[in-house]
N, C-alpha and C positions, 0 to 999 in steps of 0.2 A: 690532794683528794685524800693523800696519805691519811691526812692527821686528821678528817676529817672522818676517814674510816675506821681510825683508832679507837677516836673518839660511843662511834656507835659499836664497836666490840665489847663494851664493858657493861653497859645494862643491858647486849645481850647475852653477853655469860653468865648475866644474874638471873636473871629466866629462864635460860638454860638451867643454870646447876637448882631453882627453887624446884622445879618442875621436875628435875630429879629425886629433888629430896619427897617433894609431895609423893612421887609414883614410891617407894621408900615407906610409906608412913598408915595409917588407915583413914583410907580417905570414907565415901560414901558406894552403891553398887554403882551408879552411874558416873561418877564422875571417870574412874578409868577409859577410857575413851576418851573426854577434853584433857583429861592430862597430859595423854600420848600425845593428841595436836597440836596441844602446846609445846607439851619437849619438842616437838618437831619439826613445828612453823619456829622455833625457835633456832633449829641447829641447822634449817631451807636458811635460814635469811642469814644467820654467824656465815653460813658456806659460803654466800652472794657475794657477805665484804670482804669477805677472804681471799673469795676469786678478784675481788676491787683494787685491793695490794696485788695481789699479782701479777694481774694485768699491767698496774703499773708498774709491779719487776722487769715485768718483761718488756716491756716502752723502753725501761734504765741499765737491761742487759743486767741484771742485777738476778739471776733466779738460776736454777738446778733445776729441772726434771727429774720426778723419780716415781718411780712404781711401787702399788704398793695393792695388797688381797684386798681383800675387806668379800663379804660376806653375802651374794647375791641374793638369798633367802629374807636377808634380815628389810636388807632396802625396800626390796617389797611390802614387805608388811605396813615398814614406818609409812611407805606412800597410799599403800589400799588404811592404815587408820586415817593420814591424812586428808584423804580425797572423800571419805564413807560419811562425813559428817558432813560433805556440803552435798553432797546423793543424796542424805536419808531428807536434807528438810531440799532439797525440790522431788524428793520422794521418786527418789532413781536408784537402783540397783548395780551396788558397785562389784565386778567378781576379776 
């Protein structure tokens, strides 16, 4: 499980890294939401893979838990960006 997870992380890091680069460059006006959704999706998938690795560490007794502060507003904005694309496809409003 650990080997597979590490193999998945490598291309996911490339996806999120390229999304970050694209967001700093010039892009067409309609591409910003798509780029943000791509970045969020890549980050989310990377988080899931990291969770699998953490689960393996927990099972083997090789993990310590740390508290970490985060920006709730930024997190909620990222969620809205990600889900608004799907909502628009279904002609729904997300707030």
